[in-house]
C-alpha positions as a Markdown table, in Angstrom:
| # | Residue | x | y | z |
|---|---|---|---|---|
| 1 | Met | 135.9 | 118.6 | 84.0 |
| 2 | Leu | 136.9 | 116.3 | 81.1 |
| 3 | Glu | 137.9 | 116.7 | 77.5 |
| 4 | Ile | 138.6 | 114.0 | 75.2 |
| 5 | Lys | 139.9 | 114.8 | 72.2 |
| 6 | Asn | 140.1 | 112.6 | 69.1 |
| 7 | Ile | 141.8 | 109.5 | 70.8 |
| 8 | Ser | 142.9 | 106.4 | 69.2 |
| 9 | Lys | 144.2 | 103.2 | 70.6 |
| 10 | Thr | 145.1 | 99.8 | 69.1 |
| 11 | Phe | 146.1 | 96.7 | 71.1 |
| 12 | Asn | 148.8 | 94.3 | 69.2 |
| 13 | Pro | 149.6 | 96.2 | 66.3 |
| 14 | Gly | 150.8 | 94.8 | 63.2 |
| 15 | Thr | 149.7 | 91.3 | 64.1 |
| 16 | Val | 147.0 | 89.1 | 63.9 |
| 17 | Asn | 145.6 | 89.9 | 67.3 |
| 18 | Glu | 145.8 | 93.7 | 65.8 |
| 19 | Lys | 142.3 | 95.4 | 67.7 |
| 20 | Gln | 141.7 | 99.0 | 67.4 |
| 21 | Ala | 140.0 | 99.6 | 70.8 |
| 22 | Leu | 139.4 | 103.5 | 70.2 |
| 23 | Arg | 138.6 | 105.3 | 66.9 |
| 24 | Gly | 139.3 | 109.3 | 67.0 |
| 25 | Leu | 137.2 | 109.2 | 70.4 |
| 26 | Thr | 135.9 | 112.7 | 71.3 |
| 27 | Leu | 134.0 | 113.8 | 74.5 |
| 28 | Thr | 133.3 | 116.1 | 76.8 |
| 29 | Leu | 131.9 | 116.3 | 80.4 |
| 30 | Lys | 130.7 | 119.5 | 82.1 |
| 31 | Asp | 131.3 | 119.3 | 85.8 |
| 32 | Gly | 128.5 | 117.8 | 87.3 |
| 33 | Asp | 127.5 | 115.6 | 84.5 |
| 34 | Phe | 126.6 | 111.6 | 85.8 |
| 35 | Val | 127.4 | 109.7 | 82.5 |
| 36 | Thr | 125.9 | 106.6 | 81.9 |
| 37 | Val | 127.8 | 104.4 | 79.6 |
| 38 | Ile | 126.8 | 101.3 | 77.5 |
| 39 | Gly | 127.9 | 99.6 | 74.5 |
| 40 | Gly | 128.1 | 95.7 | 73.3 |
| 41 | Asn | 131.3 | 93.7 | 74.3 |
| 42 | Gly | 134.2 | 94.9 | 72.4 |
| 43 | Ala | 132.5 | 98.3 | 72.1 |
| 44 | Gly | 135.8 | 100.0 | 73.6 |
| 45 | Lys | 134.1 | 101.0 | 77.1 |
| 46 | Ser | 136.9 | 99.9 | 79.8 |
| 47 | Thr | 139.2 | 101.2 | 77.3 |
| 48 | Leu | 137.6 | 104.5 | 77.3 |
| 49 | Leu | 138.5 | 104.4 | 81.0 |
| 50 | Asn | 141.7 | 102.5 | 81.4 |
| 51 | Ala | 142.9 | 105.6 | 78.8 |
| 52 | Ile | 141.5 | 108.6 | 81.2 |
| 53 | Ala | 143.2 | 106.7 | 84.4 |
| 54 | Gly | 146.1 | 106.2 | 82.0 |
| 55 | Thr | 146.4 | 102.7 | 82.7 |
| 56 | Trp | 147.9 | 102.6 | 79.4 |
| 57 | Lys | 148.7 | 105.8 | 77.1 |
| 58 | Val | 146.4 | 106.6 | 74.1 |
| 59 | Asp | 147.8 | 106.2 | 70.5 |
| 60 | Glu | 146.8 | 110.0 | 69.8 |
| 61 | Gly | 144.7 | 112.4 | 71.0 |
| 62 | Gln | 144.2 | 114.4 | 74.4 |
| 63 | Ile | 142.8 | 114.3 | 77.3 |
| 64 | Leu | 142.6 | 116.8 | 79.8 |
| 65 | Ile | 141.0 | 117.1 | 83.3 |
| 66 | Asp | 139.8 | 119.9 | 84.8 |
| 67 | Gly | 141.8 | 121.9 | 82.2 |
| 68 | Val | 145.1 | 120.1 | 82.9 |
| 69 | Asp | 146.4 | 118.2 | 80.0 |
| 70 | Val | 147.1 | 114.6 | 81.4 |
| 71 | Thr | 148.0 | 113.2 | 78.1 |
| 72 | Lys | 151.4 | 112.3 | 78.9 |
| 73 | Tyr | 150.7 | 112.1 | 83.0 |
| 74 | Pro | 151.6 | 108.2 | 84.4 |
| 75 | Glu | 148.5 | 106.2 | 85.9 |
| 76 | His | 150.0 | 107.2 | 89.5 |
| 77 | Lys | 150.0 | 111.3 | 88.5 |
| 78 | Arg | 146.4 | 111.0 | 87.5 |
| 79 | Ala | 145.0 | 109.4 | 90.6 |
| 80 | Ala | 145.1 | 112.8 | 92.3 |
| 81 | Phe | 142.3 | 113.5 | 89.8 |
| 82 | Leu | 140.5 | 110.3 | 90.0 |
| 83 | Gly | 138.1 | 108.1 | 92.2 |
| 84 | Arg | 137.9 | 104.6 | 90.5 |
| 85 | Val | 135.4 | 101.6 | 91.4 |
| 86 | Phe | 136.4 | 98.1 | 89.6 |
| 87 | Gln | 133.7 | 95.4 | 88.5 |
| 88 | Asp | 135.7 | 93.2 | 91.0 |
| 89 | Pro | 134.8 | 93.9 | 95.0 |
| 90 | Met | 138.1 | 92.5 | 95.6 |
| 91 | Asn | 140.2 | 95.4 | 93.9 |
| 92 | Gly | 140.2 | 99.0 | 95.5 |
| 93 | Thr | 140.7 | 97.7 | 99.1 |
| 94 | Ala | 143.3 | 96.3 | 101.2 |
| 95 | Ala | 141.9 | 93.0 | 102.5 |
| 96 | Thr | 144.0 | 92.2 | 105.4 |
| 97 | Met | 143.4 | 95.8 | 106.8 |
| 98 | Gly | 140.5 | 97.4 | 108.9 |
| 99 | Ile | 137.7 | 99.3 | 107.6 |
| 100 | Glu | 139.5 | 102.2 | 109.1 |
| 101 | Glu | 142.5 | 101.8 | 108.0 |
| 102 | Asn | 141.4 | 101.8 | 104.3 |
| 103 | Leu | 139.7 | 104.9 | 105.0 |
| 104 | Ala | 142.1 | 106.4 | 106.4 |
| 105 | Leu | 144.4 | 105.6 | 103.7 |
| 106 | Ala | 142.2 | 107.4 | 101.4 |
| 107 | Leu | 141.8 | 110.1 | 103.4 |
| 108 | Arg | 145.7 | 110.7 | 103.0 |
| 109 | Arg | 146.0 | 109.7 | 99.4 |
| 110 | Gly | 148.2 | 112.7 | 97.9 |
| 111 | Asp | 149.6 | 113.7 | 101.0 |
| 112 | Lys | 153.0 | 114.1 | 102.3 |
| 113 | Arg | 153.8 | 111.1 | 104.9 |
| 114 | Thr | 154.5 | 113.1 | 108.3 |
| 115 | Leu | 155.1 | 111.6 | 112.1 |
| 116 | Lys | 151.9 | 112.4 | 112.8 |
| 117 | Pro | 149.5 | 110.2 | 115.2 |
| 118 | Gly | 147.1 | 107.6 | 113.5 |
| 119 | Ile | 143.7 | 107.6 | 113.4 |
| 120 | Val | 142.1 | 110.3 | 115.5 |
| 121 | Gly | 139.0 | 110.3 | 117.5 |
| 122 | Ala | 137.6 | 113.1 | 115.4 |
| 123 | Glu | 138.3 | 111.0 | 112.1 |
| 124 | Arg | 136.8 | 107.9 | 113.5 |
| 125 | Lys | 133.5 | 109.7 | 114.5 |
| 126 | Leu | 133.5 | 110.9 | 110.5 |
| 127 | Tyr | 134.1 | 107.4 | 109.3 |
| 128 | Arg | 131.3 | 106.1 | 111.3 |
| 129 | Asp | 129.0 | 108.7 | 110.4 |
| 130 | Met | 129.9 | 108.2 | 107.1 |
| 131 | Leu | 129.6 | 104.3 | 107.1 |
| 132 | Ala | 126.4 | 105.2 | 108.9 |
| 133 | Lys | 124.8 | 106.5 | 105.7 |
| 134 | Leu | 125.4 | 103.6 | 103.8 |
| 135 | Gly | 122.9 | 101.3 | 105.9 |
| 136 | Leu | 124.8 | 98.1 | 106.4 |
| 137 | Gly | 125.8 | 97.8 | 109.9 |
| 138 | Leu | 129.7 | 98.7 | 108.6 |
| 139 | Glu | 129.9 | 101.9 | 111.2 |
| 140 | Asn | 130.1 | 99.4 | 114.5 |
| 141 | Arg | 132.8 | 97.4 | 112.7 |
| 142 | Leu | 135.9 | 99.9 | 111.8 |
| 143 | Thr | 138.4 | 97.8 | 113.0 |
| 144 | Ser | 137.0 | 94.4 | 110.9 |
| 145 | Lys | 139.4 | 93.2 | 108.5 |
| 146 | Val | 138.0 | 94.2 | 104.9 |
| 147 | Gly | 138.6 | 90.5 | 103.9 |
| 148 | Leu | 135.6 | 89.4 | 105.6 |
| 149 | Leu | 132.9 | 91.9 | 104.3 |
| 150 | Ser | 130.7 | 90.7 | 101.3 |
| 151 | Gly | 131.1 | 91.4 | 98.1 |
| 152 | Gly | 128.4 | 94.1 | 98.5 |
| 153 | Gln | 129.9 | 95.7 | 101.5 |
| 154 | Arg | 133.0 | 96.0 | 100.0 |
| 155 | Gln | 132.2 | 97.8 | 96.8 |
| 156 | Ala | 129.7 | 100.2 | 99.0 |
| 157 | Leu | 133.0 | 100.6 | 101.3 |
| 158 | Thr | 135.2 | 101.1 | 98.0 |
| 159 | Leu | 132.9 | 103.4 | 96.7 |
| 160 | Leu | 133.4 | 106.0 | 99.8 |
| 161 | Met | 137.0 | 105.7 | 99.5 |
| 162 | Ala | 136.9 | 106.7 | 95.9 |
| 163 | Thr | 135.1 | 109.9 | 96.8 |
| 164 | Leu | 136.5 | 111.1 | 100.4 |
| 165 | Lys | 138.7 | 113.3 | 98.4 |
| 166 | Lys | 135.9 | 114.6 | 96.3 |
| 167 | Pro | 138.0 | 113.7 | 93.1 |
| 168 | Lys | 137.5 | 115.6 | 89.8 |
| 169 | Leu | 136.3 | 112.9 | 87.5 |
| 170 | Leu | 134.7 | 109.4 | 89.0 |
| 171 | Leu | 135.2 | 106.7 | 86.9 |
| 172 | Leu | 133.0 | 103.3 | 87.7 |
| 173 | Asp | 133.6 | 100.3 | 85.3 |
| 174 | Glu | 130.7 | 97.9 | 85.6 |
| 175 | His | 130.8 | 98.3 | 89.8 |
| 176 | Thr | 127.8 | 96.7 | 90.4 |
| 177 | Ala | 127.8 | 93.8 | 87.9 |
| 178 | Ala | 129.2 | 91.0 | 90.3 |
| 179 | Leu | 126.5 | 91.7 | 92.9 |
| 180 | Asp | 123.6 | 90.1 | 93.2 |
| 181 | Pro | 120.4 | 92.2 | 91.8 |
| 182 | Lys | 119.0 | 93.7 | 95.8 |
| 183 | Thr | 122.9 | 94.3 | 96.8 |
| 184 | Ala | 123.6 | 95.6 | 93.5 |
| 185 | Ala | 120.5 | 98.0 | 93.6 |
| 186 | Lys | 121.7 | 99.4 | 97.1 |
| 187 | Val | 125.4 | 100.0 | 95.9 |
| 188 | Leu | 123.6 | 102.3 | 92.9 |
| 189 | Glu | 121.2 | 104.0 | 95.4 |
| 190 | Thr | 124.3 | 104.9 | 97.9 |
| 191 | Thr | 126.3 | 105.8 | 94.0 |
| 192 | Glu | 123.2 | 108.2 | 93.1 |
| 193 | Asn | 123.2 | 109.8 | 96.4 |
| 194 | Ile | 127.4 | 110.3 | 97.0 |
| 195 | Val | 127.4 | 111.6 | 93.3 |
| 196 | Asn | 124.1 | 113.8 | 93.7 |
| 197 | Gln | 125.2 | 115.3 | 97.2 |
| 198 | Asp | 129.0 | 115.9 | 96.2 |
| 199 | His | 128.4 | 117.4 | 92.6 |
| 200 | Leu | 130.9 | 114.4 | 91.3 |
| 201 | Thr | 131.4 | 114.5 | 87.8 |
| 202 | Thr | 130.8 | 110.9 | 87.1 |
| 203 | Leu | 131.4 | 108.4 | 84.0 |
| 204 | Met | 129.5 | 104.9 | 84.8 |
| 205 | Ile | 130.1 | 101.7 | 82.4 |
| 206 | Thr | 126.7 | 99.4 | 82.6 |
| 207 | His | 125.2 | 96.3 | 81.7 |
| 208 | Asn | 121.9 | 97.1 | 82.4 |
| 209 | Met | 120.0 | 99.3 | 80.1 |
| 210 | Lys | 117.5 | 100.2 | 82.3 |
| 211 | Asp | 119.8 | 101.0 | 84.9 |
| 212 | Ala | 121.5 | 103.9 | 82.0 |
| 213 | Ile | 118.5 | 105.4 | 81.2 |
| 214 | Ser | 117.2 | 105.8 | 85.1 |
| 215 | Ile | 120.2 | 107.0 | 86.5 |
| 216 | Gly | 122.6 | 110.3 | 85.7 |
| 217 | Asn | 121.6 | 113.3 | 83.2 |
| 218 | Arg | 123.1 | 111.6 | 80.0 |
| 219 | Leu | 123.8 | 108.2 | 78.5 |
| 220 | Ile | 126.6 | 107.7 | 75.9 |
| 221 | Met | 125.9 | 104.4 | 73.6 |
| 222 | Met | 129.6 | 103.1 | 71.9 |
| 223 | Asn | 130.1 | 100.6 | 69.1 |
| 224 | Asn | 133.4 | 99.5 | 67.7 |
| 225 | Gly | 135.6 | 102.0 | 69.9 |
| 226 | Gln | 133.1 | 105.1 | 68.6 |
| 227 | Ile | 130.0 | 106.9 | 70.6 |
| 228 | Ile | 127.5 | 106.4 | 68.1 |
| 229 | Phe | 124.4 | 107.7 | 70.7 |
| 230 | Asp | 124.8 | 110.7 | 72.8 |
| 231 | Val | 121.6 | 111.7 | 74.8 |
| 232 | Glu | 120.8 | 113.9 | 78.1 |
| 233 | Gly | 118.1 | 115.6 | 80.1 |
| 234 | Glu | 114.2 | 115.1 | 79.2 |
| 235 | Glu | 115.4 | 113.0 | 75.6 |
| 236 | Lys | 116.8 | 110.7 | 78.2 |
| 237 | Lys | 114.2 | 110.4 | 80.8 |
| 238 | Lys | 111.8 | 109.8 | 78.1 |
| 239 | Leu | 113.8 | 106.5 | 76.7 |
| 240 | Thr | 112.6 | 103.0 | 76.4 |
| 241 | Val | 114.9 | 99.9 | 76.2 |
| 242 | Glu | 113.3 | 99.7 | 73.3 |
| 243 | Asp | 114.5 | 102.7 | 72.0 |
| 244 | Leu | 118.1 | 102.1 | 72.6 |
| 245 | Leu | 118.0 | 98.6 | 71.0 |
| 246 | His | 116.7 | 100.8 | 67.8 |
| 247 | Lys | 119.3 | 103.2 | 67.7 |
| 248 | Phe | 122.3 | 101.2 | 68.1 |
| 249 | Ala | 120.7 | 99.3 | 65.2 |
| 250 | Gln | 120.0 | 102.2 | 63.5 |
| 251 | Ala | 123.3 | 103.7 | 64.0 |
| 252 | Ser | 125.4 | 100.8 | 63.8 |
| 253 | Gly | 123.8 | 99.1 | 60.9 |
| 254 | Glu | 123.6 | 95.8 | 63.0 |
| 255 | Glu | 121.4 | 94.1 | 65.6 |
| 256 | Phe | 122.4 | 94.4 | 69.4 |
| 257 | Ala | 124.1 | 91.2 | 70.6 |
| 258 | Asn | 124.7 | 90.6 | 73.9 |
| 259 | Asp | 122.9 | 88.4 | 75.4 |
| 260 | Arg | 124.3 | 89.8 | 79.4 |
| 261 | Met | 122.6 | 93.2 | 78.9 |
| 262 | Met | 119.3 | 92.2 | 77.2 |
| 263 | Leu | 118.9 | 89.3 | 80.4 |
| 264 | Thr | 119.3 | 91.7 | 82.8 |
| 265 | Asn | 116.6 | 94.5 | 81.7 |
């Protein structure tokens, strides 16, 4: 479903601020893979997701989604293949519009605009049923402005919007990092339910090593713009946080130094 072939990305080349964010990175995801991504600050995790989404062009290499070479596609053209949820709950929704209006926009993404009526009864029932599964009471607040929702409610709604059209690839960029632990756990549970139910191919960046181990069928660790550890299946299930720290030191030749990740284990 996703093929990344030898991609590289350098920011501010030839200046004192030059930063090589991705270094000949290669990665393949099979249909239905749920991959968690961990690594220290500056490892290249978000750069990888932005490269896939087309936020910026890679300097070299290829990116294919479901067999289509999207390397030269602009961001808006790649959006037809992707669903994405950001770290900031304020991103991904229109704050001044109602819940049902936001969902309607997501449902119509990529469709041609017509003069058909707006949200009809059957569509409203679909939204109510979907929201009810979240267990957040949003099914009774369809006309409420999204800007009035809590961070967790908003992030759960963004997740629904990102997956409403069953994307080829779902990108989750630390989408629970800004939430309190209880809310983060609820959003993660919702994420797993949606991904498993719809068999979505997913890349999820997380700063929590325990979540990285327990969620999904595969885990990759990044450092210095490269993948230094890639594990899946039963081997992944048997991992501990201590194993990951050891693997990082072994593969990178340095100690894992990311206080935020260490504190949330």
